[in-house]
Phi, psi and omega in degrees: 000129179276142176279138178282129179287138176279133177272125179297140180282141176279140177259013184299328183274004184250137178272338183207168175298322179301318178299316180297312180297322178297316179299323180279353181075026184243001186298311182298318179297316179298316179296319180297317179295318180297318179297314180297321178299317180294315179298316179298317179296316180297318179294316180299319178295318178295323176296316180299315180295329180270000183055046184250120180281166176298320180299314181293320177299316179301316179298315182290331178276352184058049179219185182267161176294329179294325176295319178295322177298319177296321178299319184272355179278113184296340182268349181266104183272002185268068179231134182279160176296324179298316178296315178300317181294317179297316179296317179300316180299316182295326180270010175082024180237173175238145175266125179236125178244145175207151174264130181238000000 
């Protein structure tokens, strides 16, 4: 059985990447992953500046190191706002959410 070749989609009708992602039904998913990546990076940077290990962060958050690993994994979107807020507080930051 021969595999059918995929025809690349033309982006000629799109003004931006957002338009393309919206058309593909992937915009919300892409934005959620991007937000989680930025939050994980910001927490990791604050930890580095504070010389705070994952183990120590877990102890201060009263949670497990595996939970901290999930928090810092940019691809794992299954993190609660409470967990993000606790981690932010411990690294000396605040979590701010807003609808725009």
